C-alpha positions in Angstrom: 25.3 108.3 62.8 27.6 109.2 59.9 27.7 112.7 58.6 27.7 112.8 54.9 31.1 112.9 53.1 32.1 116.4 52.1 29.9 118.3 54.6 33.1 119.3 56.4 36.2 119.3 54.3 39.5 121.0 53.7 41.1 122.9 56.6 37.8 122.9 58.5 38.0 119.2 59.2 41.1 119.9 61.4 38.7 121.1 64.2 37.2 117.5 64.4 40.7 116.2 65.2 40.8 118.4 68.2 37.3 117.7 69.4 37.8 114.0 68.8 41.0 114.0 70.8 39.4 115.9 73.6 36.5 113.4 73.7 39.0 110.5 73.7 41.0 112.1 76.5 37.9 112.4 78.7 37.0 108.8 77.9 40.4 107.7 79.0 39.9 109.5 82.3 36.7 107.6 82.8 38.5 104.4 81.9 41.1 105.0 84.5 38.4 105.7 87.1 36.7 102.5 86.1 39.8 100.4 86.5 40.3 101.8 90.0 36.8 100.8 91.1 36.2 97.6 89.1 39.5 96.4 87.8 41.1 96.0 84.3 39.3 92.7 83.5 35.9 94.2 84.1 36.6 97.3 82.0 38.0 95.1 79.2 35.1 92.7 79.2 32.5 95.4 79.2 34.3 97.4 76.5 34.4 94.3 74.2 30.7 93.8 74.8 30.0 97.4 74.1 32.1 97.3 70.9 30.3 94.2 69.6 26.9 95.8 70.4 27.7 99.1 68.7 29.1 97.3 65.6 25.9 95.2 65.5 23.7 98.3 66.0 25.4 100.0 63.1 25.3 97.0 60.7 22.1 95.1 61.5 19.6 97.5 63.0 17.5 99.7 60.5 19.4 102.8 59.4 18.7 105.2 56.6 20.1 108.4 55.2 18.1 111.6 56.0 19.4 115.1 55.1 23.0 115.6 56.2 23.5 112.3 58.0 22.0 108.9 58.7 19.5 107.8 61.3 20.8 104.9 63.5 19.5 103.1 66.5 22.7 103.6 68.6 21.0 103.0 72.0 23.6 105.1 73.8 21.6 105.3 77.0 21.1 101.5 77.0 24.9 101.0 76.8 25.4 103.5 79.6 22.9 102.0 81.9 24.1 98.4 81.5 27.8 98.7 81.0 28.8 102.1 82.4 30.1 105.3 80.8 33.7 104.3 80.1 32.9 100.9 78.4 30.1 102.6 76.5 32.5 105.3 75.3 35.1 102.8 74.3 32.5 100.7 72.5 31.1 103.6 70.6 34.6 104.7 69.5 35.8 101.2 68.5 32.5 100.1 67.0 32.5 103.1 64.8 36.1 102.6 63.8 35.6 98.9 63.0 32.6 99.7 60.8 34.7 102.3 58.9 37.7 99.9 58.5 35.6 96.9 57.4 32.6 98.3 55.5 32.7 102.1 55.1 36.3 103.4 54.5 34.9 106.5 52.9 33.7 107.5 56.5 37.2 107.3 58.0 38.2 111.0 57.1 35.1 112.0 59.2 36.0 109.8 62.1 36.8 112.7 64.4 33.5 114.3 63.5 31.5 111.1 64.1 33.3 110.1 67.3 32.8 113.5 68.8 29.1 113.4 67.9 28.7 110.0 69.6 30.8 110.5 72.7 30.1 114.1 73.9 26.4 113.4 74.3 27.3 110.3 76.3 29.3 112.4 78.7 26.4 114.8 79.0 24.1 111.8 79.7 26.4 110.8 82.5 26.2 114.2 84.1 22.4 114.2 83.9 22.2 110.7 85.3 24.2 111.9 88.4 21.7 114.7 88.9 18.3 113.0 88.3 19.0 109.5 89.7 19.2 109.4 93.5 22.3 107.9 95.0 20.2 105.2 96.7 18.6 104.1 93.4 20.0 101.3 91.3 19.6 101.6 87.5 17.3 98.6 87.4 14.8 100.6 89.4 14.6 103.6 87.0 11.3 105.2 86.1 10.1 105.8 82.6 10.5 109.5 83.0 14.2 109.1 84.0 14.9 106.8 81.0 13.1 109.3 78.7 15.3 112.1 80.1 18.5 110.1 79.5 17.5 109.1 76.0 16.4 112.6 75.0 19.7 114.0 76.3 21.7 111.6 74.3 19.8 111.8 71.0 19.3 115.5 71.3 23.1 115.8 71.8 23.7 113.8 68.6 21.3 116.0 66.7 22.9 119.2 68.1 26.4 118.0 67.0 25.3 117.0 63.6 23.7 120.5 63.2 26.9 122.1 64.3 29.1 120.2 61.9 26.7 120.9 59.0 26.5 124.6 59.6 30.2 124.8 60.4 31.0 123.1 57.1 28.3 124.5 54.8 26.8 127.6 56.4 23.2 128.7 56.8 22.0 128.2 53.3 18.4 127.2 52.9 19.1 123.8 51.5 21.6 123.0 54.2 19.3 124.2 57.0 16.4 122.2 55.5 18.6 119.0 55.4 19.6 119.6 59.1 16.0 120.0 60.1 15.0 116.9 58.2 17.7 114.9 59.9 16.9 116.3 63.4 13.2 115.5 63.0 13.8 112.0 61.9 16.4 111.2 64.4 14.4 112.4 67.4 11.9 109.7 66.5 14.4 107.4 68.1 13.4 108.9 71.5 10.0 107.3 71.1 11.7 103.9 71.1 14.8 104.0 73.1 13.3 104.6 76.6 11.1 101.5 76.1 14.1 99.5 75.1 16.0 100.8 78.1 13.2 99.7 80.5 12.9 96.4 78.8 16.6 95.7 79.1 16.6 96.9 82.7 13.7 94.6 83.5 15.6 91.7 82.1 18.7 92.6 84.0 16.6 92.9 87.2 15.7 89.3 86.8 19.3 88.3 86.5 20.9 89.8 89.7 23.6 87.2 89.6 25.3 89.4 87.1 26.2 91.8 89.8 29.1 89.7 90.9 30.5 88.9 87.5 32.0 92.2 86.5 30.1 92.0 83.2 27.9 95.0 84.0 28.3 98.4 85.7 28.1 98.0 89.5 25.5 100.8 89.5 23.1 98.6 87.7 22.2 96.8 90.9 23.8 98.8 93.6 23.5 102.3 95.2 26.1 104.9 94.3 
């Protein structure tokens, strides 16, 4: 997800610095909590894995411009379920930054916009997961309806933030609104794919329970809360 250059510019882009900093601060809070429960090594290892995955998602998976932004298969709910909220947040932030530094420097001025758009829906997904997944249910035992709810929350959040930035930067003109709707419609098609990916990855993880003792995955993948 990369909002088009110039959609938000001038003094208006200052807001993205604030939202990006707020998202990073909350991500740091999650990281501290993860260190307390799993240790620094586990957090670092999972964060590196998440960063590599996000960078790969951005560069290798199909992506195409639609309206005010680009449609990507970010698989945010998959990262959350396998690696946990803090590593997923770090991976999204660093993967996005690496892509900007190495391949898309024109996206760097919008980094605050894009990192906000990726991280805040992840945090909303975490809140939803705590509500709809029973404490005695490991993530490998999720139902399709739960995976669908998590994916819809994440992708819907991304679309909502893109719409916010587009309207904030360019207003409610017919062309801008049409571009936002085109992006939203195309992006929500990801919801048709991501829950199936989630369940497929979880099924694979279920067959590799030895990972539970390695620190390479979130403890909740195999264990009760």
